C-alpha angles and dihedrals in degrees: 000000000000118000110238099184119108094212131031120255120237124204110244139159110217133154116234135191115212122205123181109240104249093203093066106029134038107240115229122210092260091057098048092097124074114258121222126215141165123242112223099182137000141198132176091273107027152031135208110214139186116214145148122232135039127328122151132201112275094020110148115226141186110220134204108190119196117196092188140354093269101037126106112251122260105228121211144146123234147174126225105246097180141345136190143162117282111250091210109043124046112236094012123118133199125214140179115224121200109209107230099175125026134125117256091236089051091056088054089056090052095059101034131071094238120105 
């Protein structure tokens, strides 16, 4: 199988806050709150996350990524590239997020151990 990714993925365990981008989608009452998720792996242009709730393909999101409890958040914008049910945990979903807006130095922070 030929690898199609531009950048390698690195296993990580980050907390993430998801906000629907209000410019592109009308936020319903159920989506007014911030949604939490866990980042399983990261590259310079994408994230694989575990979450519960509703995300659909092509949803635009504002992201606050926390590498640790005391770190400053890495802010980015992203688009849901795919999502599916988790084969291991009932009620959990998995999604791939394509990062549409993030600084190049911020992508370096995503894949390195430095805060």
